N, C-alpha and C positions, 0 to 999 in steps of 0.2 A: 697657683702661679700668680705672682705679682705683676700688675700692669704698670710699666714705667716707660716714660718717653723722655727724650732730651737729646742733647744738652740745651739748657735754656739760660745758663748763667749770664747775667749782664754785668753786675758789679757787686762787690761786698757792700753791705749795708750795716755799718757798725762792726762789732766783732763777733756777733752771734747770729747774723742773718745775711741773706743774699737777696738782691733784687733780681727777679727773673724776667726774661724777655719772652712773654707768652702770647699766643694768638689772642686777639682782642675778644673773640667770641667765646672764650673759655669762661669769662665772667668770674674769675677768682682773683684774690688780692696777689699782687706780684712780689710781695716781701715774704720770704719763707725762712723760718728758723733753720739753722744748720742741723738741728736734731732731726728734721724731716727730710733732709737731702741725702741722696745716695749717688754714687757715680753712675753716669749714663751707661747703658749696656753697649758693648762693642759689637755684639752679634745682631744680625737683622731680625726683624719681627718674625717670630715663628709662624704667625698666621698670615703674613704678607698682606696686612691691611694697608690700604692707601691712606695717607694723611691728607685730609681735606683742609686746605689753608684758605679757601674762599670764604669771604664774609657772607653771612646770611642776608637775604633780601627781606626787608620789612615793607609791608604794604599796608595802606590805610584804606579799609573797606567802608569807611563812613561816608 
């Protein structure tokens, strides 16, 4: 089973890519080739996992 989330489309980026609006903590580049994109699923998550949108807390222990 593929794990897919979305929709994250923000705007076209040229003719062969899209800029995605992703959570900042994902740490991946937001420009994705259209070859890698699929329509977002319309059905709910079969595992009913919560999506954590909170930013991670960074602490300096020094």
